[in-house]
GUVEX-332073 format. One record per atom (N, C-alpha, C, CB): residue number from 1; residue in three letters; atom name; x, y, z. Coordinates in steps of 0.05 Angstrom, whole numbers, m for minus. Atoms other than C-alpha are relative to their C-alpha. Glycine has a CB too. Example, Ala and Ser with C-alpha at 12.3 -4.5 7.8 and 13.67 -1.06 7.14 Angstrom:
% residues 2
   resi   resn   name     east    north       up
      1    Ala      N       18      m24        0
      1    Ala     CA      246      m90      156
      1    Ala      C       18       24        0
      1    Ala     CB      m20        1       25
      2    Ser      N      m16      m24       m1
      2    Ser     CA      273      m21      143
      2    Ser      C      m15       22       14
      2    Ser     CB        9        9      m29
% end
This chain:
% residues 107
   resi   resn   name     east    north       up
      1    Met      N       m9       17       24
      1    Met     CA      959      415     m140
      1    Met      C      m19      m23       m2
      1    Met     CB       31      m11        4
      2    Leu      N       17       23        6
      2    Leu     CA      913      365     m172
      2    Leu      C       17      m25       m6
      2    Leu     CB      m18        6      m24
      3    Val      N      m14       24        2
      3    Val     CA      939      294     m165
      3    Val      C      m22      m22       m5
      3    Val     CB       18       m6       25
      4    Thr      N       21       18        7
      4    Thr     CA      898      239     m200
      4    Thr      C       11      m25      m12
      4    Thr     CB      m19       12      m19
      5    Thr      N      m10       25       13
      5    Thr     CA      904      166     m222
      5    Thr      C      m10       m2      m29
      5    Thr     CB      m10      m25       16
      6    Thr      N       11        2       27
      6    Thr     CA      866      180     m286
      6    Thr      C       20       13      m20
      6    Thr     CB      m28       14       m2
      7    Asn      N      m17      m10       22
      7    Asn     CA      900      197     m354
      7    Asn      C       m8       27      m10
      7    Asn     CB       m1      m21      m24
      8    Thr      N       11      m26        7
      8    Thr     CA      856      258     m365
      8    Thr      C      m12       13       23
      8    Thr     CB      m20       m4      m23
      9    Ile      N       13      m14      m22
      9    Ile     CA      824      310     m323
      9    Ile      C      m26       12      m13
      9    Ile     CB       19       24       13
     10    Glu      N       26       m9       12
     10    Glu     CA      749      321     m339
     10    Glu      C       m3       31        2
     10    Glu     CB      m24      m15       15
     11    Gly      N        4      m28        1
     11    Gly     CA      736      393     m360
     11    Gly      C       24       16       m2
     11    Gly     CB      m15        7       23
     12    Lys      N      m25      m13        1
     12    Lys     CA      809      411     m363
     12    Lys      C       16       m8      m24
     12    Lys     CB       14       m5       24
     13    Lys      N      m16        6       22
     13    Lys     CA      855      415     m423
     13    Lys      C       30        0        8
     13    Lys     CB       m5       20      m22
     14    Ile      N      m28        2       m6
     14    Ile     CA      926      389     m415
     14    Ile      C       14       14      m23
     14    Ile     CB       10      m29        4
     15    Thr      N      m14      m16       20
     15    Thr     CA      970      439     m452
     15    Thr      C       29       m8       m4
     15    Thr     CB       m1       29        7
     16    Lys      N      m28        9        2
     16    Lys     CA     1038      408     m437
     16    Lys      C        5      m23       18
     16    Lys     CB       19       23        7
     17    Tyr      N       m9       22      m16
     17    Tyr     CA     1066      343     m414
     17    Tyr      C       29        6        7
     17    Tyr     CB       m3      m27      m15
     18    Leu      N      m28       m8       m9
     18    Leu     CA     1128      355     m371
     18    Leu      C       18      m23        7
     18    Leu     CB       m2       18       24
     19    Gly      N      m18       23       m6
     19    Gly     CA     1152      286     m356
     19    Gly      C       m7      m16       25
     19    Gly     CB       28        9        3
     20    Leu      N        6       18      m23
     20    Leu     CA     1153      231     m304
     20    Leu      C       11       13       26
     20    Leu     CB       14      m29       m6
     21    Val      N       m8       m9      m28
     21    Val     CA     1155      250     m230
     21    Val      C       m4      m24       17
     21    Val     CB      m16       25       10
     22    Ser      N        3       22      m18
     22    Ser     CA     1164      202     m173
     22    Ser      C        8        9       29
     22    Ser     CB       17      m24       m9
     23    Gly      N       m7       m4      m27
     23    Gly     CA     1171      198      m98
     23    Gly      C        0      m27       14
     23    Gly     CB      m19       20       14
     24    Glu      N       m3       25      m15
     24    Glu     CA     1192      144      m50
     24    Glu      C        2        7       30
     24    Glu     CB       25      m16      m10
     25    Ala      N       m3       m3      m29
     25    Ala     CA     1187      135       25
     25    Ala      C        4      m28       11
     25    Ala     CB      m24       14       13
     26    Ile      N       m6       25      m13
     26    Ile     CA     1217       79       66
     26    Ile      C        0        7       30
     26    Ile     CB       27      m12      m10
     27    Leu      N        2       m5      m29
     27    Leu     CA     1198       78      139
     27    Leu      C        4      m27       15
     27    Leu     CB      m29       13        7
     28    Gly      N       m5       23      m16
     28    Gly     CA     1221       30      192
     28    Gly      C      m24       m5       18
     28    Gly     CB       26        2       17
     29    Ala      N       21        6      m19
     29    Ala     CA     1171       m6      236
     29    Ala      C       14      m13       23
     29    Ala     CB      m23      m19      m11
     30    Asn      N      m15        9      m22
     30    Asn     CA     1196      m18      306
     30    Asn      C       m8      m27       10
     30    Asn     CB       m1       20       22
     31    Val      N        4       27      m10
     31    Val     CA     1199      m83      345
     31    Val      C      m28       m3       13
     31    Val     CB       22       m8       20
     32    Phe      N       25        4      m13
     32    Phe     CA     1136      m69      386
     32    Phe      C      m23        1      m21
     32    Phe     CB       m4       23       21
     33    Lys      N       21        1       21
     33    Lys     CA     1094      m53      324
     33    Lys      C        0      m27      m14
     33    Lys     CB        5       23      m21
     34    Asp      N       m2       25       13
     34    Asp     CA     1120     m117      292
     34    Asp      C      m13      m21       18
     34    Asp     CB       29       m5       m7
     35    Leu      N       10       20      m18
     35    Leu     CA     1102     m157      355
     35    Leu      C      m31        2        1
     35    Leu     CB       12        4       28
     36    Phe      N       29       m3       m1
     36    Phe     CA     1031     m129      360
     36    Phe      C      m13       m6      m27
     36    Phe     CB       m6       29        9
     37    Ala      N       11        7       26
     37    Ala     CA     1020     m135      285
     37    Ala      C       m1      m31       m4
     37    Ala     CB       17       13      m23
     38    Gly      N        0       30        1
     38    Gly     CA     1040     m209      291
     38    Gly      C      m23      m12       16
     38    Gly     CB       27      m11       10
     39    Ile      N       21        9      m17
     39    Ile     CA      990     m219      347
     39    Ile      C      m26        5      m15
     39    Ile     CB        1       14       27
     40    Arg      N       25       m6       16
     40    Arg     CA      936     m185      305
     40    Arg      C       m3      m19      m23
     40    Arg     CB        0       29      m11
     41    Asp      N        1       20       22
     41    Asp     CA      953     m231      247
     41    Asp      C      m12      m26       10
     41    Asp     CB       28       m4      m13
     42    Ile      N        9       26      m12
     42    Ile     CA      940     m291      292
     42    Ile      C      m29        1        8
     42    Ile     CB       17       m7       24
     43    Ile      N       28        0      m11
     43    Ile     CA      875     m268      325
     43    Ile      C      m19       16      m18
     43    Ile     CB        1       14       29
     44    Gly      N       17      m15       20
     44    Gly     CA      850     m224      267
     44    Gly      C       m2       29        8
     44    Gly     CB      m29      m12       m3
     45    Gly      N        3      m29       m5
     45    Gly     CA      836     m150      262
     45    Gly      C       20       15      m16
     45    Gly     CB        3        7       30
     46    Arg      N      m16      m18       15
     46    Arg     CA      870      m90      234
     46    Arg      C       23       10       19
     46    Arg     CB      m17       24      m10
     47    Ser      N      m23      m10      m15
     47    Ser     CA      939      m64      254
     47    Ser      C        1       31       m5
     47    Ser     CB       27      m14       m9
     48    Ala      N        1      m29        2
     48    Ala     CA      929       10      267
     48    Ala      C       28       12       m3
     48    Ala     CB      m14       12       24
     49    Ala      N      m27      m11        1
     49    Ala     CA     1004       21      276
     49    Ala      C       11       m2      m30
     49    Ala     CB       19      m18       20
     50    Tyr      N       m9        3       27
     50    Tyr     CA     1020       m6      206
     50    Tyr      C      m15       18      m19
     50    Tyr     CB       m2      m29       m9
     51    Glu      N       17      m18       17
     51    Glu     CA      962       31      175
     51    Glu      C        9       29        2
     51    Glu     CB      m30       m2        7
     52    Ala      N      m10      m27       m3
     52    Ala     CA      987       96      204
     52    Ala      C       27        4      m14
     52    Ala     CB        4        5       30
     53    Glu      N      m26       m2       12
     53    Glu     CA     1058       83      179
     53    Glu      C       m4        0      m30
     53    Glu     CB       19      m23        8
     54    Leu      N        6       m1       29
     54    Leu     CA     1031       67      109
     54    Leu      C      m11       26       m9
     54    Leu     CB      m19      m22       m7
     55    Lys      N       12      m27        7
     55    Lys     CA      990      131      107
     55    Lys      C       22       20       m1
     55    Lys     CB      m22        8       20
     56    Lys      N      m22      m19       m2
     56    Lys     CA     1050      170      129
     56    Lys      C       19       m2      m24
     56    Lys     CB       14       m4       27
     57    Ala      N      m18        5       21
     57    Ala     CA     1095      138       76
     57    Ala      C      m13       10      m27
     57    Ala     CB        9      m30       m1
     58    Lys      N       13       m8       24
     58    Lys     CA     1043      149       21
     58    Lys      C       m1       31       m2
     58    Lys     CB      m28      m12        0
     59    Asn      N        0      m30        1
     59    Asn     CA     1037      224       39
     59    Asn      C       28       11       m6
     59    Asn     CB      m10       12       28
     60    Ile      N      m26       m9        6
     60    Ile     CA     1112      232       38
     60    Ile      C        8       m3      m30
     60    Ile     CB       20      m15       18
     61    Ala      N       m6        5       27
     61    Ala     CA     1118      199      m31
     61    Ala      C      m15       19      m18
     61    Ala     CB       m5      m30       m8
     62    Ile      N       15      m18       17
     62    Ile     CA     1062      241      m60
     62    Ile      C       10       29        2
     62    Ile     CB      m29       m1        7
     63    Glu      N      m12      m28       m5
     63    Glu     CA     1092      306      m30
     63    Glu      C       25        3      m16
     63    Glu     CB        6        5       30
     64    Glu      N      m24        0       16
     64    Glu     CA     1158      288      m65
     64    Glu      C       m7        3      m29
     64    Glu     CB       16      m24        5
     65    Met      N       10       m3       27
     65    Met     CA     1121      280     m131
     65    Met      C       m8       28       m6
     65    Met     CB      m24      m17       m5
     66    Ile      N       10      m28        4
     66    Ile     CA     1087      347     m122
     66    Ile      C       23       20       m2
     66    Ile     CB      m18        8       23
     67    Glu      N      m23      m20        1
     67    Glu     CA     1153      383     m108
     67    Glu      C       15       m3      m27
     67    Glu     CB       20       m6       25
     68    Gln      N      m12        4       26
     68    Gln     CA     1183      352     m171
     68    Gln      C      m16       14      m22
     68    Gln     CB        3      m31       m6
     69    Cys      N       17      m12       19
     69    Cys     CA     1123      374     m211
     69    Cys      C        1       30        0
     69    Cys     CB      m28       m8        5
     70    Lys      N       m2      m29       m2
     70    Lys     CA     1127      445     m186
     70    Lys      C       27       10      m11
     70    Lys     CB       m4       10       30
     71    Ser      N      m26       m8       10
     71    Ser     CA     1201      448     m203
     71    Ser      C        1       m2      m31
     71    Ser     CB       21      m18       12
     72    Leu      N        2        1       29
     72    Leu     CA     1182      429     m275
     72    Leu      C      m18       20      m11
     72    Leu     CB       m8      m27       m9
     73    Gly      N       18      m18        9
     73    Gly     CA     1131      483     m278
     73    Gly      C      m29      m10       m4
     73    Gly     CB        9       11      m23
     74    Gly      N       26       13        3
     74    Gly     CA     1070      437     m273
     74    Gly      C      m19        9       21
     74    Gly     CB        3      m29        0
     75    Asn      N       21       m5      m19
     75    Asn     CA     1004      446     m239
     75    Asn      C      m19      m23        5
     75    Asn     CB      m17       24       m9
     76    Ala      N       16       24       m5
     76    Ala     CA      977      375     m240
     76    Ala      C       18      m25       m5
     76    Ala     CB      m26        1      m18
     77    Ile      N      m14       26        6
     77    Ile     CA     1000      302     m239
     77    Ile      C      m23      m19       m7
     77    Ile     CB       17      m10       26
     78    Ile      N       19       19        9
     78    Ile     CA      962      250     m278
     78    Ile      C       12      m28        0
     78    Ile     CB      m11        8      m27
     79    Ala      N       m8       28        3
     79    Ala     CA      966      174     m284
     79    Ala      C       18       m9       23
     79    Ala     CB       14       m4      m27
     80    Val      N      m16        6      m24
     80    Val     CA      991      166     m213
     80    Val      C       m4      m30        8
     80    Val     CB       m9       20       25
     81    Asp      N       m1       27       m7
     81    Asp     CA     1010       96     m192
     81    Asp      C       14       m2       28
     81    Asp     CB       15      m18      m22
     82    Leu      N      m12        5      m27
     82    Leu     CA     1024       76     m119
     82    Leu      C        7      m29        4
     82    Leu     CB      m19        9       23
     83    Asp      N       m9       26       m6
     83    Asp     CA     1064       15     m102
     83    Asp      C        9       m3       30
     83    Asp     CB       23       m7      m19
     84    Tyr      N       m6        7      m27
     84    Tyr     CA     1070      m15      m32
     84    Tyr      C       16      m25        2
     84    Tyr     CB      m25       m2       16
     85    Glu      N      m17       22       m5
     85    Glu     CA     1126      m61       m9
     85    Glu      C        9       m3       27
     85    Glu     CB       22        1      m18
     86    Thr      N      m15        2      m25
     86    Thr     CA     1157      m90       52
     86    Thr      C       28      m10       m6
     86    Thr     CB      m15      m19       20
     87    Ile      N      m28        7        4
     87    Ile     CA     1232      m96       57
     87    Ile      C       10      m13       26
     87    Ile     CB       17       26       m8
     88    Gln      N      m11       13      m23
     88    Gln     CA     1265     m145      104
     88    Gln      C       30        3        0
     88    Gln     CB       m8      m28        2
     89    Ala      N      m29       m6       m1
     89    Ala     CA     1334     m114      114
     89    Ala      C        8        8       28
     89    Ala     CB        6       22      m20
     90    Gly      N       m6       m6      m28
     90    Gly     CA     1353     m121      186
     90    Gly      C      m22        7       18
     90    Gly     CB       19       21        2
     91    Gly      N       24       m7      m13
     91    Gly     CA     1282     m111      207
     91    Gly      C      m22        8      m21
     91    Gly     CB        6       23       20
     92    Ser      N       21       m7       19
     92    Ser     CA     1216      m93      176
     92    Ser      C        0       29       m8
     92    Ser     CB      m27       m6       11
     93    Met      N        1      m27       11
     93    Met     CA     1213      m32      132
     93    Met      C      m24        1      m20
     93    Met     CB       29        9      m13
     94    Leu      N       22       m4       17
     94    Leu     CA     1153       m5       94
     94    Leu      C        8       19      m21
     94    Leu     CB      m24       10       16
     95    Met      N       m8      m17       21
     95    Met     CA     1164       25       26
     95    Met      C      m25        8      m17
     95    Met     CB       22      m13      m18
     96    Val      N       22       m9       18
     96    Val     CA     1115       66      m17
     96    Val      C       14       16      m22
     96    Val     CB      m22       17       16
     97    Ala      N      m10      m13       22
     97    Ala     CA     1134       88      m86
     97    Ala      C      m24       12      m17
     97    Ala     CB       19      m19      m16
     98    Ala      N       20      m12       16
     98    Ala     CA     1092      138     m125
     98    Ala      C       11       11      m26
     98    Ala     CB      m14       21       15
     99    Ser      N       m8      m13       26
     99    Ser     CA     1098      158     m198
     99    Ser      C      m23        9      m16
     99    Ser     CB       18      m19      m16
    100    Gly      N       21      m11       16
    100    Gly     CA     1059      198     m247
    100    Gly      C       12       18      m21
    100    Gly     CB      m20       15       16
    101    Thr      N       m9      m19       21
    101    Thr     CA     1063      248     m305
    101    Thr      C       m8       28        7
    101    Thr     CB      m11       m7      m28
    102    Ala      N        5      m28       m6
    102    Ala     CA     1071      321     m289
    102    Ala      C      m10       14      m26
    102    Ala     CB       27       14       11
    103    Val      N       12      m14       23
    103    Val     CA     1029      365     m335
    103    Val      C       m7       28        8
    103    Val     CB      m26      m15      m10
    104    Leu      N       10      m27       m3
    104    Leu     CA     1007      436     m345
    104    Leu      C      m28        0      m10
    104    Leu     CB       17       20      m15
    105    Ile      N       29       m2       10
    105    Ile     CA      931      446     m349
    105    Ile      C       m9       29        0
    105    Ile     CB      m19      m17       19
    106    Glu      N       13      m27        1
    106    Glu     CA      890      506     m368
    106    Glu      C      m20        4       23
    106    Glu     CB      m14        5      m27
    107    Gly      N       21       m5      m21
    107    Gly     CA      847      539     m316
    107    Gly      C        8       m4       27
    107    Gly     CB      m23      m16       m4
% end
């Protein structure tokens, strides 16, 4: 399945617009990841634990979009937008929301 942030697909003709598809993923970050991320914030550097969680959440959200697109009979998703948020509800949670337009393309 082709998934793109662009509104068109070069060399492909969109034959049908099937509607909005979306996917969301909310993952908890445990206390140790929070502690080490806090230390990294103070001394600098990247937080591999958070980066891995974000990548995992993004993949889940995109897979949900793809499943919705397939159920509509589509074979591509265009105009994809990814939003990242942190939620402080009894602990740190990472949220990724993905949305796009399911389409049917020729070829």
